[in-house]
VOVEX-354445 format. One record per residue (C-alpha): residue in one letter; x, y, z. Coordinates in pm, whole numbers, plus 50000, padded with zeros to 5 digits. Example, Ala and Ser with C-alpha at 12.3 -4.5 7.8 and 13.67 -1.06 7.14 Angstrom:
2
A512304955050780/S513674989450714/
***
This chain:
405
M341426445483391/D345216443983417/L346786447083071/S350356450683191/L353266427383129/S354306400583373/P357806404383525/R359186379383272/G357316396682992/R358876430083092/Q362356414683091/L361836399782745/R360396432282616/E363476451582728/E365736425682566/L363716425782245/Q363686463682226/D367466464682261/F367816437681994/L365626457581756/E367356490781813/T370946478581813/R370906449181573/I367796444681359/I366916479881241/P370586489581181/N370916458580959/E367816464480744/V369956479880468/T372376450580480/Y369466426380458/H368146442480139/E371646446379989/Q372406409380035/I369146399079867/E369696423079577/A373286411479529/S372126375279504/G369826382479210/D367106361379377/R364306379279560/H363726347779768/H367386346079872/H367906338780242/P370526364580341/A373416355880570/I372586385180799/L369256368980880/E370916336981001/E373296358381207/L370356376381368/K368516343581429/A371516329481614/E371746360681829/A368016359881904/R368346324282033/E371286334182252/R369216362682398/G366246339982469/L364116357382203/W363026325982021/N359586310281960/L358066337282179/F354576330982035/L354186295082159/P352666292682511/D354056257682566/E357136260182788/E358706228882644/H358796242082288/G358146279282325/A358566307982566/G355546298782781/L354086333782758/T350456343882785/N348716359082485/L348856392482668/D352606390982722/Y353236380382365/A350976407982231/H353306434082382/L356316416882221/A354646412181882/E354106449781868/L357856455181882/T358546430481601/G356116450081383/R358586478881381/S360746458181143/V358076435480999/L360226419980724/I363056409380955/A362166408481324/P359436381681310/E361626356981119/A364736365881321/T362866355081636/N361136325481464/C357776342681506/A356876348281140/A353616339080970/P352556314780835/D355016293781037/T353586304881370/G350076293281282/N351356261081132/M353486253781437/E350476259781659/V348436235381450/L351146208781468/H351566214881839/M347806211581909/F346776185381653/G349896168281521/T350726132381602/P354086125081767/A355436113881427/Q354196145581254/Q355686166981528/E359056149581506/E359236152481127/W357856187781080/L357266206681404/Q360786201881538/P362626216281234/L360156245181225/L360796252281592/E364516251781520/G364096276381231/E365676251480991/I362786251480741/R359726272180656/S356116262780577/A353016273480386/F349256273080439/F347096262980143/M343536275180195/T342486303779964/E341456295079607/P341436317279296/D338146304979151/V335816309979450/A335066336179716/S337336321379981/S336246346280245/D333466320280290/A335596289380343/R332586267180268/N333196276279903/I336556258479891/R336456231879618/S339806213979641/R339456176679706/I341216152879945/E340076117579856/R340966085280032/D342606058379817/G343726029080027/D346536039980257/H346916073680078/Y344956105380019/V344876119979668/I344796157879653/N343596179479364/G343026216879355/R344386251779298/K345396275379576/W346856310279582/W348246335779825/S350286306179948/S352716327680145/G356276314980147/A355746285679911/S358206297779644/S361176296279881/D363436265879862/R363386266680243/C359626259580241/R359396221880286/I355876215280417/G352396229580374/I349016224980540/F346336219480277/M342576224280334/G340106206580110/I336916186080092/T336986150280219/D333216145080238/P331046166680009/D327866151180156/A328576160780518/E327026191380678/P328846223080561/Y331246226880851/R332256190080848/Q333106186780478/Q336666200380501/S339846184980638/M343476195480670/I346456174880563/L350236178580554/V351766180480205/P355556180380162/L356366204779881/D358606179979699/T355666156079650/P355016148479280/G352106168879147/V352806200279354/R353616229579124/V354136266979158/V351956281478879/R353086317478913/E354156343079166/V351486368479255/P352606404479320/V351076425579595/F350346460779462/G353006454679197/R355606443779453/Y356996408479460/D357386399479822/G360396380979955/H360286352280202/G358916329379929/G356266352879793/H352546345079769/P352296321479473/E349426304079301/M349836266479341/E348526236379153/F347976202179311/T347436174279057/D346906138679184/V349176145679479/R349456114079689/V350366115780058/P350066088880328/V346906087780540/E349186094780836/N349546130380707/L345946139080799/L345666164181083/A343196153381352/D340186135981191/E338316139080864/G335906168280885/D337986187681141/G339206214080892/F337026242481015/M337756234781378/I341496235281312/A341176267581111/Q339446285281398/A342056273081647/R344776285781414/L343306319681327/G342446332881675/P346006337581805/G347216346381454/R344916376581440/I346326389081771/H349846385581629/H348976404081308/C347186432181488/M349966438681735/R352506439381454/M350256464781281/I350486486781589/G354286483881586/M354316493481218/A352106523381291/E354386534681574/R357436533481349/A355576552281075/F354576577981337/D358236582281438/L359336586481077/M356516610981010/C357396633481304/Q361126632481232/R360506641780870/A358116669880960/L360786687181165/V363236690580872/R361006694280565/E360086730780501/P357506737880232/F356206773580212/G358746787880451/Q358216767280765/P358626731380883/I355656708480828/A355676702681205/R354456738581255/Q351516735681019/G347986730581147/V347106701180925/F350106682081059/H348976688481417/H345656672381324/W347446641981180/V349646637981489/A346726640281731/Q344526616581532/A347366591781482/R348146590581852/V344486585381943/K343986558281681/I347136539381784/E346286540182154/Q342696528882094/A343806499881875/R346446489282126/L344016488882418/L341416469182223/T344016443782109/L345436439482459/K341886434582590/A341336407082332/A344596390282436/H343596392682803/L340226376482732/M341856348682533/D343976341382840/T341106343283090/V337966330682912/G339416313982602/N339326321382231/K335596314882207/G334866340182480/A337006366082301/R335426361981957/M333836396481958/E337076413882050/I339096393181801/S336726404181522/A336886440081645/I340686442481646/K340876427181298/I338606455481177/V340386482981367/A344136475981364/P344896472680989/A342696502780903/M344416523081174/A347876513581050/E346916521080691/W345726556080794/V348826564280998/I351236551380733/D349366571080466/K349936603480659/A353606594580705/I353906589280328/Q352246622880265/T354666639680503/H357646624880320/G356466637079981/G357956617979688/A360306598479915/G357316581980077/F356446563779755/S359956550579702/D361936523279874/D364156549080042/T361926544380346/P359956513580458/L356676532780431/A355496520480090/M356086484180189/M354356489980522/W351306505980358/A350926476680118/H351236452480409/A348596470680614/R346176473380321/T346606436680241/L345816426880599/R342366442280562/M341686411980342/A343956384880485/D342606363180769/G339106374380672/P338096407180504/D336796436580706/E333236429880596/V333206393980726/H334426404981067/E331886433381070/M329116408680984/A330186384681259/L330496412581514/A327126427781421/R325336394381441/R326676387781789/E325656422581904/I322136420081758/K321666385681913/R321836401282259/Y318646420682187/L316586392182046/P313876377582272/E314736344082427/T312986314282276/
***
């Protein structure tokens, strides 16, 4: 199994690494200063537009999309290597290269299932980085880890659909740059469970769409439009806004989530690598009890375990990407579940040790570690909690031992 980059992938990786080291990471302070100076945590800083323009000039744009007409035409394996690098500056690098969630998943949905009119109106400005988008799936009143529990309604009324429901963790929806969202809800409550739901495009300026409140993550209000709770009251959109056919919601969700989990997991590995770097650098200069932390036995244990955990997670994620390229998403389901279990937990562990090494500084915003830890811990729930992936993985494994009937 060859998990290496293609020649073009290697070239892009070198370009992306240089962009990160010389432009993105040195401008992280400027990015935060510009947002703070604006007084608006959802402010879109000028430095980000500057970095986006440079990324396009360098050919580091829409790297996630395998279609050569609209994207970079890379395999999942090639992109996995690149996504790892963007995880080293997870707040800036993904958006600077137009590879940030939830836009990536939404662009993939529009690319695969959108009509030509939907693609012209919404996909094209997303591909250009002119607007942002949201994904409305999770609901506050039900256990949304089982998507069959979703209760929001999408009801046909002549040449419109009427939408009612409450959603939350609607990443990005509070930003004035967020113009469109993909909404999942019930169109036919009498259909079999996996055919009840549909997905539909909802412009955020449609009457009846309301931000109820912004939801903090571990006490931190995230930028990029936050993760608000949303209310949809008698929201009317044309029937032409439906994605694919009625009842295709679960099918679209699965098509959207497979590649997205690869992207998240590789970014987790990039985050862990940066935390590892910060941990080792700090350990060389911090001297409790008369010697640097780097000379103490417990730190040697952390370094060894961190390196092993990172390498194992990387290999498993690259294997999943390789299988997606060679046998398809369905054939890689076991590995996709496995990486979603492994990668966030690994990153959380490594970042935790980096925080411990930094002492009090690790809990502050003087380093990116606190933000990274919250991001990693959150990802153990987002895109399906650990326990759901463990259940799916275990069921597939046990099935191999059942007698044929």
